[in-house]
C-alpha positions in Angstrom: 5.3 4.7 -4.3 2.3 5.3 -6.5 0.4 8.5 -6.6 -3.2 8.0 -5.5 -6.1 8.6 -7.8 -9.5 6.8 -8.0 -9.4 3.2 -9.0 -9.4 2.8 -12.8 -10.2 0.6 -15.7 -8.8 1.4 -19.2 -11.6 1.6 -21.7 -10.6 1.0 -25.3 -11.7 3.7 -27.7 -11.8 4.2 -31.4 -8.5 5.9 -32.3 -10.4 8.1 -34.8 -12.5 9.5 -32.0 -9.4 11.2 -30.6 -7.7 11.9 -33.9 -4.4 11.1 -32.1 -5.0 14.2 -29.9 -2.2 15.2 -27.6 -2.3 16.2 -23.9 0.0 17.2 -21.1 -0.3 16.0 -17.4 1.5 18.0 -14.7 2.6 16.7 -11.3 4.6 17.9 -8.3 6.6 15.8 -5.9 5.2 17.7 -2.9 6.7 17.2 0.6 4.5 15.1 2.8 4.8 15.7 6.5 1.9 13.6 7.8 1.5 9.9 7.4 -0.7 7.4 9.3 0.9 3.9 9.1 -1.1 0.8 9.8 0.7 -2.5 10.1 -1.4 -5.7 9.7 0.4 -8.7 11.2 -0.5 -12.3 10.5 -0.5 -14.0 13.9 -1.3 -17.5 12.7 0.6 -20.6 13.6 3.4 -20.2 11.1 4.4 -16.6 11.6 6.9 -16.4 14.5 10.0 -16.2 12.4 8.6 -13.6 10.0 7.4 -11.4 12.8 10.9 -11.6 14.3 12.4 -10.6 11.0 10.2 -7.5 10.9 11.2 -6.6 14.4 14.9 -7.0 13.6 14.6 -4.7 10.7 12.5 -2.1 12.5 15.3 0.5 12.6 15.7 0.3 8.8 12.0 1.3 8.7 12.0 4.0 11.4 15.2 5.7 10.3 13.4 7.0 7.1 10.7 8.6 9.3 13.4 10.2 11.4 15.5 11.4 8.5 12.6 13.0 6.7 11.1 14.4 10.0 7.7 12.9 9.3 4.8 13.6 11.5 3.6 10.0 11.8 1.0 7.9 13.5 2.0 4.2 13.8 -0.4 1.4 14.7 -0.5 -2.4 14.7 -3.4 -4.8 14.3 -3.6 -8.5 13.3 -5.2 -10.4 10.5 -7.5 -12.3 13.0 -11.0 -11.0 12.7 -12.8 -14.1 14.0 -15.9 -13.3 16.1 -14.4 -14.6 19.3 -11.4 -12.2 18.9 -12.4 -9.2 21.0 -9.5 -7.2 19.7 -10.3 -7.7 16.0 -9.3 -4.5 14.2 -8.3 -2.8 17.5 -4.9 -1.0 17.6 -2.7 -3.0 20.0 -0.6 -1.8 22.9 -0.6 1.3 25.1 -0.6 3.9 23.8 -2.4 2.5 20.8 -1.0 5.1 18.5 2.8 5.4 18.4 4.2 8.9 17.6 7.6 10.5 17.7 6.7 12.3 20.9 5.1 10.9 24.1 2.1 12.3 25.8 4.3 14.8 27.6 5.7 16.1 24.3 9.1 14.5 24.8 11.0 12.2 22.4 10.9 8.5 23.4 11.8 5.1 22.2 8.7 4.4 20.1 10.8 2.1 17.9 11.1 -0.4 20.7 7.4 -0.3 21.3 6.9 -1.0 17.5 9.3 -3.9 17.6 7.4 -5.5 20.5 4.0 -5.0 18.8 4.8 -6.7 15.5 5.6 -9.9 17.4 2.0 -11.0 18.0 2.6 -14.7 18.4 1.0 -17.6 16.6 -2.4 -18.2 18.2 -4.5 -16.2 15.7 -7.1 -17.5 13.2 -6.0 -19.6 10.2 -8.3 -17.4 8.1 -6.0 -14.4 7.5 -8.2 -11.5 6.6 -5.6 -8.7 6.3 -7.6 -6.3 4.1 -10.8 -6.8 6.0 -9.0 -6.1 9.3 -7.5 -2.9 7.9 -10.9 -1.7 6.8 -12.4 -2.5 10.2 -9.6 -0.6 12.0 -10.2 2.5 10.0 -14.0 2.4 9.9 -16.9 3.0 12.3 -17.3 2.1 15.0 -13.6 1.4 15.9 -12.3 4.6 14.2 -14.5 6.7 16.5 -14.0 4.6 19.7 -10.9 2.6 20.6 -8.9 3.6 17.5 -10.0 7.3 17.6 -7.2 9.7 16.7 -5.2 7.4 14.5 -6.6 8.4 11.1 -6.1 12.1 10.4 -7.7 14.3 7.7 -5.0 15.4 5.2 -2.5 12.7 6.2 -1.3 10.0 3.8 -2.5 6.5 4.8 0.1 3.7 4.4 -1.1 0.1 5.1 1.5 -2.6 5.4 0.5 -6.3 5.5 2.7 -9.1 6.8 1.3 -12.6 5.9 2.4 -15.9 4.4 -1.2 -16.7 3.3 -3.4 -15.1 0.7 -6.0 -12.7 1.9 -9.3 -14.4 3.0 -11.5 -11.3 3.5 -15.1 -12.5 3.2 -17.2 -10.2 5.3 -18.8 -13.3 6.9 -19.7 -15.0 3.6 -17.8 -18.3 4.4 -19.7 -18.7 7.7 -18.7 -19.3 11.3 -17.9 -23.0 10.7 -15.5 -22.5 7.9 -11.8 -23.3 8.0 -8.6 -21.9 6.5 -9.0 -24.3 3.6 -12.3 -22.7 2.7 -10.3 -19.5 1.9 -9.1 -21.4 -1.2 -11.7 -23.9 -2.2 -14.5 -21.3 -1.8 -12.5 -18.4 -3.1 -15.3 -17.2 -5.3 -17.3 -16.2 -2.1 -14.6 -13.8 -0.9 -15.2 -10.1 -1.0 -13.6 -8.6 -4.2 -10.4 -6.8 -3.4 -11.6 -3.8 -5.4 -14.6 -3.5 -3.1 -12.4 -3.3 0.0 -9.9 -1.0 -1.6 -12.7 1.4 -2.7 -14.1 1.6 0.8 -10.6 2.4 2.3 -10.1 5.0 -0.4 -13.5 6.6 0.3 -12.6 6.9 4.0 -9.7 9.2 3.1 -11.8 11.5 0.8 -9.0 12.2 -1.7 -5.9 11.9 0.6 -3.2 9.6 -0.6 -3.6 5.9 0.2 -0.8 3.3 -0.3 -0.9 -0.4 0.3 2.3 -2.5 0.7 2.8 -6.1 1.6 5.5 -8.6 2.8 3.7 -11.6 1.4 4.1 -14.9 -0.4 5.7 -14.5 -3.9 4.3 -16.0 -7.1 6.7 -18.9 -6.8 7.0 -20.5 -3.3 8.6 -23.8 -4.1 11.4 -23.2 -1.6 9.4 -21.5 1.0 7.6 -23.8 3.4 4.0 -23.1 4.5 3.7 -20.1 2.2 1.0 -19.3 -0.4 1.2 -16.6 -3.1 -0.5 -13.4 -1.7 -2.3 -12.6 -5.0 -5.2 -10.7 -3.5 -2.6 -8.5 -1.8 -0.9 -8.1 -5.1 -4.1 -6.7 -6.5 -4.4 -4.1 -3.7 -0.7 -3.1 -4.2 -1.2 -2.8 -8.0 -4.2 -0.6 -7.5 -2.8 1.7 -4.8 1.0 1.2 -5.0 3.7 0.7 -2.4 6.1 -2.2 -1.9 5.5 -5.8 -2.9 8.1 -7.7 -0.9 8.9 -11.4 -0.6 8.1 -12.9 2.8 10.5 -15.8 2.0 13.6 -13.7 2.4 15.6 -14.3 5.5 16.8 -10.7 5.9 14.2 -8.0 5.9 16.5 -5.0 6.2 16.2 -3.8 2.6 12.5 -4.5 2.6 12.0 -2.4 5.8 14.1 0.3 4.3 11.9 0.4 1.2 8.8 0.5 3.3 10.2 3.4 5.3 10.8 5.3 2.1 7.2 4.8 1.0 6.1 6.1 4.4 8.2 9.2 3.9 6.0 10.2 1.0 8.3 10.0 -2.0 6.2 9.0 -5.1 7.7 6.8 -7.8 4.5 6.2 -9.8 2.2 8.9 -11.3 -1.3 8.4 -12.7 -1.9 9.8 -16.2 -5.3 11.3 -16.9 -5.6 9.3 -20.2 -4.2 6.1 -21.6 -1.1 7.0 -23.6 0.4 5.8 -26.9 3.7 4.7 -25.3 6.0 5.7 -28.2 4.8 9.3 -28.0 5.5 9.9 -24.2 7.9 12.6 -23.3 8.7 13.4 -19.7 10.3 16.7 -18.5 11.3 17.6 -14.9 12.0 20.9 -13.2 13.7 20.8 -9.8 12.0 24.1 -8.9 9.5 26.6 -10.3 11.1 28.6 -13.1 14.1 26.3 -13.6 14.9 24.9 -17.1 13.3 21.6 -17.7 15.4 18.5 -18.3 14.2 15.5 -20.4 14.0 12.3 -18.4 14.9 9.3 -20.5 12.9 6.1 -20.8 15.0 3.6 -18.9 14.1 0.8 -16.5 17.2 1.5 -14.3 17.5 5.3 -14.1 14.6 6.7 -16.0 10.9 6.0 -16.5 8.8 3.2 -17.8 5.1 3.1 -18.8 2.6 0.8 -17.1 0.0 0.4 -19.9 -2.5 -1.6 -17.8 -3.0 1.3 -15.4 -1.9 4.3 -17.5 0.9 5.1 -15.1 4.5 6.5 -15.4 6.9 4.8 -13.0 10.3 6.3 -12.2 13.4 4.3 -11.3 16.8 4.8 -9.7 18.3 8.3 -9.9 15.4 9.5 -12.0 12.9 9.4 -9.0 11.7 13.0 -8.7 13.1 14.7 -5.5 10.8 16.6 -3.2 9.3 19.7 -4.8 10.2 18.6 -8.3 7.7 19.6 -11.1 6.9 17.1 -13.8 5.3 17.5 -17.3 4.3 14.3 -19.2 3.4 14.9 -22.9 1.8 12.2 -24.9 -0.8 11.3 -27.6 -4.0 9.8 -26.3 -4.8 6.2 -26.8 -7.9 5.9 -24.6 -9.9 7.2 -21.7 -9.3 6.4 -18.0 -12.6 6.0 -16.2 -13.6 5.4 -12.6 -14.1 1.8 -11.7 -17.9 1.2 -11.6 -17.9 -2.6 -11.2 -16.0 -4.4 -8.5 -14.1 -7.4 -9.9 -11.1 -9.2 -8.5 -8.1 -9.1 -10.8 -6.3 -11.9 -9.0 -7.9 -15.0 -7.5 -6.4 -16.5 -4.3 
């Protein structure tokens, strides 16, 4: 899972300006005991089997919440935000927010309620607006009326989208008479993903935000009625999480990975500057005062550098455990600045 920082663009700089200056970034894999998890379910005509697969793998997801004793809020909405849908962006079911304990403070079978809620049928809009639906659910007026209490100050926000189509969030630009086909032939009129992501991030005022998706992969030749979810890819690349293939028949490993993300373990950490990759050195301490160990650069059980976003990603046995302290030493290649213009990095 990626550590959250503001959206970024890497700005090329004259190397002489920095004189190959060095810096050190410090991080901690801090325990996270609060997470608000919003599932966004595509309920269009082709989604019955995929919804069932999520329901079947629900235990693989919830066991991570149980094992890590997370204080979680769990809610479900759909991708249907058509005007005639009176429940657009509204958390579904009663109670609308699933927690470990019921209203009487007793443990209950919330997992069964979750399994039922992700199976939303196939009568929804053919314009699947997953990102727009998530923003609506978390924003005024819904956040302060029917969805009140779901989003908590200080809690990590984890958004998970299930859809076999690309995101069609347009904020009304396509018009009421548009069809699902317009999501592709008029793709230039859709709301930039970065605009929507920024608004969601601003709602959390510095708290961690993660986006994951069980969506169409880049290659869908053997996956009927599925389109690559490239706009969702963009959101995941910006905020981290799991990018999973909806064309898989067994979602157990996908649901397990999503549960790990919800448990708050970070695998990607944002550097303050763009680094000269060959100069990066990573040290880890398991606790304050302990001797540091050098973490090797290795794509299986070490770290790799994501140059496009100036991020360090850990893999396998090298993923920092809870409470671990990290120091990343490197020579500076360029600045990392806040995103000031909203441009999509992946067309539908």
